[in-house]
N, C-alpha and C positions, 0 to 999 in steps of 0.2 A: 514549433513543436507543440504537441497536444499532451494533456494530462487528465487523469481522473482522480478526484479526491474522494476517498471512501469515508462517508460521514453519516451513513443511515442508521447506525446502531442506536439502541435505546439509552446507552450511557448509564447502565444500572450501577456500575462501580463508582459513578460520580454522584449518586443520589446523596442528599436532597437537591444538589445543584441542578439536576436534570429533571426534576419533578415538573417544571413549567417551562423548560427550554431544551433545545437539542444540545448534545454534547459539543457540537461544532461551535456553539455560541458561548460556551464556558470560557472565561477569560484567564489569561496569564499576563502579568504586568499591564493590565488594563486593555489588552488586546485579545480578541477572540481567537480560539484555536483555528477557526476557518481563515481569519485574516492572516495569521502567522503563516499558515500553509500556502495560501494564495500568493502572498508577497515573496515567500521563499521560492516558489516555482516561477513566478514572474521575473524575479531577479536572475534566475538561471537562464531565462529565455523562452519560457513557455508562453505562448500567445493565445491559446485556446484551452479552456478547461471545462470539465463537467463535474458536478457534485451530485452524488446521490443523497436522497433525503427521505426519511420515513417518519421520524419522531418530530412533531411540530414542523413539518416541511414549509408551511407558510412563513414561519419566522426566518428560515434560511433564505427563502425567496425575497422577503422584504429587506433583509440585511443586504443582500447582493444588489437590490435595486437602489437602496439608499447610499451605499458606499461608492458605487460607480468606479470600479477598479481600472477602467479604461481598456479592458480586453474582453474578448468574448467568453462569457461564463454561462453555461447552461445548467439546469437542474433536472435530474432524473428522479421523479417521484416514484416511490415504491409503496403501493397500497399495502403489500405484505412484505416483510423483511426478506430479502433475497440472498443475504450473506455476501461475501466478497466475490465469489465466482458468478453467482446469479446476478448481482448488481452490475458487474462488468458486462455480462452478456446482454442485459437489458439496454445498456448504454452503448452497445457496439455500433449502432447507427452513427454515433458522434465521430467515430474514427474511420468512417467510410464516406462515400458521397463524392460529388464532382470536385476536382482539384486536389484530392487526397494523394499524398505521396505514400504509396503502399510499401516503400522501403524504409520509411521514417519510423523509428521506434517511438513509443509513448511511455509516459510515466504513470504509475499507480502509487498513491501516497495516502496512508492512513491519516485522518485528520487529528488523531490524538497522539501523534508522534512528533516530537520536537528534536531536531538534530542539526549537526553541522556537517553531515555526510556530504562529500563532494559529488554532486549530481553529475557534473561534467565528466569526471573521471569514470563514474559508473556507466554513463551512456557510452563513452568511448570503449570501455572494457566490453560492454555488450556487443557493440558493433564489431570489434576485433575478434571476438570469440565465435561469432555466427550463431549464438544461442537463440533459442526461441524466447526465453525469458531469463532475466538476471535478477537475483534476489540479494539485497543488502543483508549481510549476516555478520555476527561477531561472537567472540567467546564470552559468554556470561551465563549466569544461572537463569534457568527458565523452567516452566512446567512442560514445555514441548520443544523438542529439538528436531532440526532437520539434519539429515545425514548426507555427507558429500564424500565422493571418492577422491583418490589422490590427484585427479585432474581438476578437482573443484566442481564436479557435476553432481546434481542431486541424485541420490540413490535410495533414500528411505527416510524414515522418521522414527523418533523414539519419544515415549511419554516420560518426562522427568529424567532424573539422573540414572535410575535403575529400572525404568519401566519397560513395557512391552515394545518390541522393535518390529516395525513393518518395513520390509525391503521391497523397493520397486524393481531392483535389479541387483545382481551380485556385486559385492565390493569387499576385498579382503580385510581392510582396516578402515572403515568409514569414520570420518570425523564429525562429531556432534557440534552443531553451531546454532545459535539463536537467531531467528528471523527478526528483522528490524521494521517490518511494515512498509518497506519501500521497494518497488519493483520497476524494472524496465522491461517492456515486452515488444516483440515484433508484431505488426498488425496481423500477420498470418495466424497468430495464436487464436484470434477471435473465431476463426472458422474451425478451430480444433476443439472448442468447448462444446462437447456433445451432451453434457449433463443438462438437465432441465430443472426449472423451478428454483428453489433456494438451495444453494450449495456453496461450500467453501472452495476457494481456489487452490488450496494446498493439496487436497486429494486429486484435483484435476492435474496439477503439476506432477504428482507422483504417477498418475496414469500415463501422462505424456512421456515422462522419463522412462517408464517401463516399455514404452513403444519405440524407444530409441531417440527421442527428442532431447536436445541439450538444454537443461535448466541449470544455469551456472550460478556460482557464488561470487559475490563481490565483497571482499573482506573490508569491513568498516571499523575494525578494532581501534584505530587511531583517532576516531572522531567522537565528539560528544553525542549522546543519544539518551532520550528518555521517553518512556511511554507515560503520557500524562492522562491516561484514561482512568486513573484511580485518584481518590481524594488525597492520599498521602504523598503522591508524587507531584501535585501541583505546587506546593511550597518550594520544593527543591528546584523545580523548573524555573522559578522566578529568578534564579541566580545563574542560569546557564546561557551560553552564547546563543544557542539556536532560538531562544525565546526573545532575543533582543531585536 
């Protein structure tokens, strides 16, 4: 199975730690966020990965050369930040080519997310649903919510608890859930990304949902999860299962 680790961001919420290194190389329990994510994906069974890099990309490349994780890991350098959707689109070549199983889903994982979410159960749920993409979500407070209908399919988004609502398609009583930064996607989705340049993948998901594609929720409420992309969350992550 293949995966992409989204790691190209500037890490502004982690300054001054990211003044001279990429956020992927910020450490928790003496291990870099990149190492934690790679090892978690490898333990699940991922054998090929690609990491996008923009902020100090040479440090990411040197780290990967020095560590020798024993699996294929490529780096997708971004001269300009392309955001999540643009970064995936630039790396689409990695998920194609000779010998590729075009029915095999792949994982997308933010480098600054530490969790115990069951990736196996998530991939199986994705396969069973026939969705184009499956997003790990949970009930928690956030500044941006995704909205899902009674069947667990993406239908819109909302800013904050009482912010503006954007519906991709009608739903009588949509449920607001927080995205966890982990996706499973079918390779067919790569050909459906019509946006160009830098773009977030969430508006692309909303566009695809409005066109009738199934973008499904995977409920991750029972698992540990933390966004460690902020200084105040690093100390808490030191004591959580996913960082061990």
